[in-house]
N, C-alpha and C positions, 0 to 999 in steps of 0.2 A: 135600695133604702132612700129614704126621704132626707131631706136637708133639716129635719126637725134635732132640736137640743136631744141628747142621750139623755136615756132612761136608767134611772137607778131601780136596782133589783134587791130581793131577799132570797137566799137560797138554802135550802136543807139538803146539805150531801150526806146522803144515807148509807148505812152497809148495804141494804138490800135493794131501796127505791131513793130518788133523789127527785126533788121540786124546786120550780122556779116560780116567783110570785112578783108581782108589782102591784102599786098604788094606780087605778086608771084616773082619766080626767076628771072623774066624777067624784073620786075621792073613796071610791072603794077598793079595799083588798082584793085581788084576784090571782087565781093559780095561772099561768102560760101554759098552754097546753103546748106538747111537742110535736112534732112533724107527721107522726104516728097518731093524733089526737087523742094523745092520751095525757092527764092530768099528771101522773107522777110516770118516772122513766125510771126502768131498771138499772141498778148500777153495776152493769154487766159490761164487760167490753172484751171484743173481737179482734184477732189481730189477724185481717185479711191477706196485709202485705207489707211493706214497709212504709209507704206512703197511704193506706188503706186503713183507718180503724173503724169498726163499727161498736155503737155503744146504744144498751136500750133493749128493748123486745124480740129486735131481730138477733143479736147477739145474744139474748137467752134461749132462744128457740134452736141455736144452731150449738147449744152447749152438748147436747146428746152425741151429736154427728161430728162435732170437732173440741171434744174438750182439751186436746193441749194446745187449742188456740185462744182457750177462755181465761179471763181473771175476775174472779167474784172477790165480795167480802174484804176489798184492799182497805176498807176504812178501821178495819181492825189493826191493820199492819202501821198504821201512822205514827210517824216518831222513829220509828226503826230505820238505822242507817242500811246501808246498802249490804254491809257485811250481815246483817241479820236476817233483812229481807230484799228480794229483789225477783222479777222476772225477766228472761231473756225470751226475745222475738226476733229472729233475721239478724244475730249478730249485736244486738243492742242491748245491753240493760237497762230495766226502767225501775226507779225508785215508786215508792208508795206515791210520794207528792206527785210525780208525772203520770202516775196511771191515775191518780183521782182528778187530776187536770184535765183528764180525756174526757171523764165525765162530766166536769165543771163546762167543757169547750161544748160538749153537745148540749146541753143546755141554754148555752150561750147563744150558739147558731142558730138553735130552731126558736128561740126566744126571739133573737132579732128579725129573723125571717116570718115569724106571726104577726108582730107588732110594725116592721116595715121601719125599724129606726134604730140606731147603734146603741150598745148596751155596753159602759166602761164600768160603773160603779156599783158594788155588791157588797151585802153584809151578809155572812155566809157562818152558818151554825156548827156547835162541834157539841156534844156531850156536856154538861157541866162539870162532870169529873175529869176530863180531859185535863194533863197537864200541861206545863209550859211548851214543853219539845212538841205534843202533837197540835197545839193549837197553830206554833210555827209553822209546823209542817202544812198544816190546813191553809194558813196565809199563803206559803209558796205555791201551793198546788192550785189557787187562786191567782197569783202572778202569772205562774205560768201560761195558763188557759186566757190570758190577757185581760184578767179584770185589775181594776184598783181596788183593792179590798177595803171599804171602810172602816169594818169591826168584823172580829171575831168575836160571836157572841152565844151564849150559852142556848141549848134548845129548850129547856125548861121557860127559859125567858120570853122566849120567843113566843112559845104556844100562849104562857101567861097574857103575852100583850095582845094576841089575838083575840082571847078570851076577853081582857078586860076592858077593851077599850068600850066596850059593852056594858060595864061594870063600873064605870069611875066614878058612879053616885053612890056606891054602896062599899063603905069598908069594911075589908075583910082579909083573911088570910086564905090563900089558897094552895091547898097540896097537889102538885103536879106529878102525876106516875107516868112515866116515860119508857114503855119498851118497846124499842126497836126490834129490826131485823139482827142487831147484832151490839146493839149496846142497852144499857139501861140505868136509868137515874131518877131519884126521887127527890123534889124540891118543894121547899115551903117559900111561896112567896107572897108579899103584903101589897093589896093593891087598895090607894088611897084616890083622893079626889084627883091629882093630876100626876102622882106616880105609880110605879111598880118597881118593888124593890125585892131583891134576892135576900130572905134571911139566913137557910140554912139548904145543905144539899150534901147528898153523898150519891154511890152509887157502884159500877162494875161495867169498865167498857169492854169487857169478854163476856156479858151476858146478852142476850137478845133471842128474838126467832130463831136464828141458825141453830141455837141450841136442842130446840123443841124439835126441829127436822131431824137434827143429828139422831134425835133418840128414836123417831120413827125408823132412820135408815138401819140402824143398829138393831134394834127389831125385827124389821124384813129379813136382813142379810140372816141372825141368827135363826129364823124360823126356816129359811131356805137350805141352811148350811147343815142343821139337826136333820134334814129330810135328805138333803142328796149330797151330803159331804163337800161341799163346795162353796166358798163365799163368793157372791157375785159382784161386791164391791173391790173386789180383786182385780177388775176391768173398768178403765177409768169411764168407757161409752155407758155400762150397765150402771157405773156407780151414777152417773149425770142422769139417767135415765128415772132410777130409784129416788134422787134427790128430788127430781120435779115432780112424781108422784106423791112424795113424802108432803110437800108445801101443800099439794092439793089436798091430800087426805088432811093436813091440820085446817086446813079453810072449811073443808066438809064437815068436821066436828065441830065445828063453831054452831050450827044449825041442826045436823044430825046426830044421832046417837050411835050410829057405825059405818065407818065407810070400807073399801076393798082398794086392795093394791094387788096389780099382776107383775109379778117377778118373773123375767126371763133370762136364762145364762146356759149356754153351752147347750141348748136343745132341750132343755128342762124349763116347762112352766108352771107356777106356783100362784094361787090367788090366795092373798091371806087377808083374813077380815082382822078390821082394828076398829074396838068399842073406843067410845067417849072414855068409858069406865077405865081399860087396859091403857090410854093414853096418858090420863090422867096420874095413874099407879108409876107408869113409865117415868113421867117427868115431875114427879112429888119432890125431889131433891132441888129441881130448879125452881118452882114456887116459894120453896122454903127459902130459897137463898134472897128471892123478891119480899118476901113477908122481914127475913131478917132486916134487912136493908131499911126496908120502910119501918120499922119500929126504931131502929139506931136513929135514924134522921129525926123521928119526931120525938123520942124519949131523951137522947145523948145531946143531938147537935142543935136542934132546935125549941128542946126542954118544954114542949107542948104538949097539952091532950088534944083528942079527937074534938072535945068541945070548943076549942081555940080554933078550928078549921071551920070555913064557912062552903067551902067548895071542894070537892076531889074533882081534878081534872084528867082524863085520861087521855096520853098522845102516843102515838106510835102504833103500826097496825096490829103490834104483838098483843095488846090492850081487848082486843076483841074475843081472846081465848075466853070462855066459860071460867074455866078454873081462875083464871086470873079476877076475873070480877069478883068472884065468889069470894075469893080469899081477902079482897079489899072489901068488900062489904060485910064480912064478918069481922075483920079488925077495926074499920072505922064506925061503922055501925050509920054511914051515912049513903045516900042515894048519888049515885056516882054521875056525874054531869055527862050529857051528850051534846051539850053545846056546841062544841069543834069536832070538826072532821079529824081523826087521828092523824090520816095520812098527810093532812095539809097544813095543820094549825102553824108547825113550826115554819114554813115558808112563810106562809101568810102575814107572822109576826115579824119574820126577819125583813119583808118589805114595807111594814110600817115602821119601824125602825130606821132601815134606809131612807124612808121619807122624810122624816123627822132629822136624821143628822143631814141629809141634803138640804133641807129648808133653814135650818140652823147655821150653815155655812153660808147660806146664800142671806141669810138676815132676812128671810120671808116666814110667813107662817104655813105652817104644811096643811095641804088640803085632803084632808082625812076624814071621812065619815063613820058613823057607828051603824048599826041595822037599821036603827030610825030615821038614818039621814042627818042626823044633829054633828053638825061640826065640831072635831076635838081639836083643839088648841095644842101648844107647846106641851110637852110634858116629860117626866124624867124616867129613864129608865136606868134601874142599878143593880150590879154585880156583885160579887163578893169572891175572894179568892176559896177555890176549894181544897188547896192543900197549903200547908206551913212552908214557907221557905225557907231554908238556913244554908250555914256554910259550914265547912269543915273546920275544926281548931283543935289542937292538942291541950286537953283540960287533965290536968295530974297526970300527965304524961300517956295518956290514953287519946286515940283520933275521935272525935265526938262531932256531931252537929249541933250546931249553936243556933234557935232560931233566929229567925230577921223581921219576918212578914208572918204574922200568926193566919192561920187557918179563919177564913170568915171575915179577912179585911176587906171595907169597901172598896171597889175600885173604879175611876184609877187612885193608884195612891204612892206615895214616896216616903221612903224609909231611911235614915241617915245612920250610919254605924261607923263609930269613932275609934273602934278597938283596934283596927289594924295597925301594927308599928312594924317598921324595920327591924329586922333581925340581926346585921351588921352594919358596919359604916359603908360608906359609897354603895350602897345597895341599889342598883339600877332599875329592878323591877320587883313586884308584887304576884302571888298567884294563891288562888283557893278553889277548890270546888264546891260548886252549886247544886244545892240539892233540895229536893221536893220528898216531903214525906211527915209523919208524927211520930218519928221516933227519933233518940237521939245516937241511935248506933247507924254510919252510914251504909252498913250492908242491908238495912231495912227500909232504906229509903231509895229513891230515884234520882240518880247523879244526872242532871241536867247540862251540865260542862264544867268548863274551867273558866273562873275570869281572870283574866291576864291585866296587869295594871304595869305599863309597860315605858319607858322611858323618864323613870324618875328624876328629879335634879339632882347633877352630880354634888358630891360632897356632903350628902345627907349623914348626920351622925347616926348610930344604932338606938333604935327606939323612937325614931321620929313617926309623929301620927299621921296615917294615912286616912282622910275622911272618905268614905265610900259611899254613895247613894244608891238606892236600888229603888227603882221604880214599875210598876206595873201598869201600862196604860188600858186603855178602855177594851182591850182586846184580850186582858188578863196577860201579856205578853212581856218579858221581863227587858229591862234596860239596865246598863249599870254606869256610873261615871265616878270619878275620883278625883281628890284634888289634897294635895301634900303643897306646903310649903308656897300657897298662894297660886300654884300652878292647878287648871281645873281642865280634865278631859274626860273623854268618853272610853269607857273601858271595854278591852276587846273580850267578849264573850265566845270561847272556842267549844260551841254547843257539839253534844253528841247525838246523832241518829237522824240529824236534818242535812238537807243539800246546803252548800255554802253560796254565798251572791253570787258567786261566778258559775256554780252549777246551775241554780236558778236561771241568770240569764240566759245561758247556752240551751236550758231545756225550753225555757219560753221562745226563741229562736226555732227550735224543731219544730213545736208546736205549730208555728205559722207555715211550716211548709207541709204538714200532713193534712189528707183529709181526713176529718172525725165526724161522723154521721150515723 
């Protein structure tokens, strides 16, 4: 590599495909192709040996032959602890963070080779509906891969940014419909002269193109089993083969009214026809879930009508399905925008944000141009919290979740809570559960972890006030501090479901030793 200064990048870490982008010397955002000359990289990992990891198209091509060496759809597992999700290869347990780091490492390695320059700083995107734990896990993955993570940013925000740099002269509300391979977000953004702000968001991180694929797989298996009395998906290799063909069938039905899938299992062959009409019938409940969340974010969260929306922006490869476009057109009455590439808009917007952050930190003017070549100056990109943050407390004899930071609060933000009190004389520590969710019932919320305030000053009487500050940073990641009797310190968050600092450092060292390509 050359001795040039390092490059900042934006990364779309996707469920099925990932992409990396930068702003070139002319100020134009552009995708950085991988070493296979592909603009997007399949988020598929193949474990060849303890020292050799393959990510991307080659891994996906080997999925049928070696299904037990393959990891896919890891994004859906982010934020889960090793006790909830892990994969073992060659005697080592791999967390969702480390597996995601391998995808990020592939993007980093290929981009550095193509650009001939070191890459360190990155903005990495997540679904807007990801919670604090999932965001922290994504940041950990970036660190393990060797990145300095400038910001964890919402995918709809970066998509709107990619679109919005060409629309800054027009004040409008943009509805971002983001249906990717494994996650779904609907978000309302406001584009003004020098800012892009999130107004409302909702979503489902367990809904995406994979669910449409699974419907086809289940249909093929049922037709085959009805005729031959055997379920072909019982064999991992056959399952992978049907999955590959199901994805291709889904793509075919975007432009064709009918496609065929050949299924072979234990000496039996069957050619199964699938019409677009049948496909839409099989997946109507998935479309209904998309429609329901779309209506919810418009009517309840944003409190808008479609007359308030200037543009409906489609993001994510799954928005290419005719059934999705039809549903949105009928619901909104709008012509759907095709001004951004659904597969690339998120990464391109992340690259713009990375450049804005880098320029601000250096006190320089960002070099970014719109499609006409006009220079874009500094601008504000604003996000909001997607969930309410609360703490557990006993209210009238029952354990309840008490809201601290309401949903849709603009980030970064800082809220001071002075309701904590010591419950006994000479108490040495305080502890409370931190929850995310819209319910007051703990079991209906997500526990992020425990906040432990240790080393309280000695001799405190019962009822002493402990002032606790909850802060969401620019990445919507939580930080907590406490002050009592004039002493202020950071409170320890014993998070559930993510790697500890020591584990992150250990995995980062491991990642330096393996060859990811």
